[in-house]
C-alpha beads as a LAMMPS data file, in Angstrom:
LAMMPS data file: protein, C-alpha beads

87 atoms
86 bonds

1 atom types
1 bond types

-500.0 500.0 xlo xhi
-500.0 500.0 ylo yhi
-500.0 500.0 zlo zhi

Masses

1 110.0

Atoms # bond

1 1 1 -25.947 -24.169 22.844
2 1 1 -23.270 -21.677 22.035
3 1 1 -23.703 -18.212 23.856
4 1 1 -21.835 -14.997 23.172
5 1 1 -20.825 -13.630 26.558
6 1 1 -19.793 -10.003 27.360
7 1 1 -16.037 -11.385 27.443
8 1 1 -16.252 -12.583 23.859
9 1 1 -17.659 -9.174 22.739
10 1 1 -15.006 -7.067 24.598
11 1 1 -12.165 -9.455 23.453
12 1 1 -13.068 -9.391 19.948
13 1 1 -12.198 -5.618 19.848
14 1 1 -9.000 -6.022 22.026
15 1 1 -5.697 -3.961 21.916
16 1 1 -3.808 -6.949 20.316
17 1 1 -5.646 -6.871 17.161
18 1 1 -4.795 -2.981 16.575
19 1 1 -1.688 -2.384 14.271
20 1 1 1.364 -1.650 16.097
21 1 1 3.259 1.503 15.896
22 1 1 5.797 -0.066 13.794
23 1 1 3.445 -1.646 11.496
24 1 1 1.651 1.994 11.089
25 1 1 5.038 3.235 10.536
26 1 1 5.562 0.698 7.649
27 1 1 2.195 1.468 5.899
28 1 1 3.026 5.076 6.069
29 1 1 6.403 4.706 4.542
30 1 1 5.113 2.496 1.717
31 1 1 1.953 5.034 1.114
32 1 1 3.465 6.562 -1.848
33 1 1 4.260 3.212 -3.670
34 1 1 0.777 1.938 -2.772
35 1 1 -0.833 5.326 -4.194
36 1 1 1.088 5.042 -7.445
37 1 1 -0.116 1.394 -7.758
38 1 1 -3.610 2.618 -7.428
39 1 1 -2.810 5.134 -9.987
40 1 1 -1.541 2.248 -12.436
41 1 1 -4.406 0.240 -11.863
42 1 1 -7.098 3.184 -12.578
43 1 1 -5.190 3.672 -15.669
44 1 1 -5.209 0.210 -16.645
45 1 1 -9.108 0.052 -16.021
46 1 1 -9.744 3.261 -17.823
47 1 1 -7.769 1.569 -21.030
48 1 1 -9.812 -1.435 -20.835
49 1 1 -13.327 0.758 -20.895
50 1 1 -12.960 1.689 -24.459
51 1 1 -10.754 1.031 -27.601
52 1 1 -7.060 2.080 -26.692
53 1 1 -5.488 4.899 -27.891
54 1 1 -2.265 7.126 -27.579
55 1 1 -3.228 9.125 -24.346
56 1 1 -3.978 5.665 -22.682
57 1 1 -0.978 4.486 -23.553
58 1 1 1.095 7.668 -22.217
59 1 1 -0.969 7.638 -18.983
60 1 1 0.000 3.870 -18.401
61 1 1 3.510 4.428 -18.887
62 1 1 3.587 7.587 -16.712
63 1 1 1.725 5.490 -13.840
64 1 1 4.153 2.759 -14.404
65 1 1 7.257 4.943 -14.502
66 1 1 5.766 6.433 -11.028
67 1 1 5.361 2.986 -9.527
68 1 1 9.101 2.066 -10.602
69 1 1 10.430 5.201 -9.211
70 1 1 8.670 4.765 -5.828
71 1 1 9.655 1.164 -5.406
72 1 1 13.177 2.358 -6.207
73 1 1 12.989 5.112 -3.730
74 1 1 11.606 2.805 -1.010
75 1 1 14.172 0.404 -1.464
76 1 1 16.854 2.954 -1.346
77 1 1 15.461 4.197 1.783
78 1 1 14.921 0.468 3.396
79 1 1 18.635 -0.333 2.318
80 1 1 20.002 3.010 3.836
81 1 1 18.602 2.225 7.428
82 1 1 21.067 -0.154 9.375
83 1 1 19.867 -3.609 10.582
84 1 1 19.331 -2.572 14.052
85 1 1 17.002 0.265 13.295
86 1 1 18.839 2.788 14.753
87 1 1 19.413 5.682 12.312

Bonds

1 1 1 2
2 1 2 3
3 1 3 4
4 1 4 5
5 1 5 6
6 1 6 7
7 1 7 8
8 1 8 9
9 1 9 10
10 1 10 11
11 1 11 12
12 1 12 13
13 1 13 14
14 1 14 15
15 1 15 16
16 1 16 17
17 1 17 18
18 1 18 19
19 1 19 20
20 1 20 21
21 1 21 22
22 1 22 23
23 1 23 24
24 1 24 25
25 1 25 26
26 1 26 27
27 1 27 28
28 1 28 29
29 1 29 30
30 1 30 31
31 1 31 32
32 1 32 33
33 1 33 34
34 1 34 35
35 1 35 36
36 1 36 37
37 1 37 38
38 1 38 39
39 1 39 40
40 1 40 41
41 1 41 42
42 1 42 43
43 1 43 44
44 1 44 45
45 1 45 46
46 1 46 47
47 1 47 48
48 1 48 49
49 1 49 50
50 1 50 51
51 1 51 52
52 1 52 53
53 1 53 54
54 1 54 55
55 1 55 56
56 1 56 57
57 1 57 58
58 1 58 59
59 1 59 60
60 1 60 61
61 1 61 62
62 1 62 63
63 1 63 64
64 1 64 65
65 1 65 66
66 1 66 67
67 1 67 68
68 1 68 69
69 1 69 70
70 1 70 71
71 1 71 72
72 1 72 73
73 1 73 74
74 1 74 75
75 1 75 76
76 1 76 77
77 1 77 78
78 1 78 79
79 1 79 80
80 1 80 81
81 1 81 82
82 1 82 83
83 1 83 84
84 1 84 85
85 1 85 86
86 1 86 87
């Protein structure tokens, strides 16, 4: 019989399962790109909901342009940081 012990319950929420500071910093750095991607998906879903029109096409183009701009900004930012990580 498998028993769940108190130790199992405690280690299920151990500190090592939390994101590190470096991971949280990376997520924070990528958040504008993540939000731009969400806006693009929202625009695409809205366009699928009815017959496509010019407004939908414009909204998708703007969202895609924002995604591309954020990707370029993120790439330029990470390329500017030296390999050692010290700025």
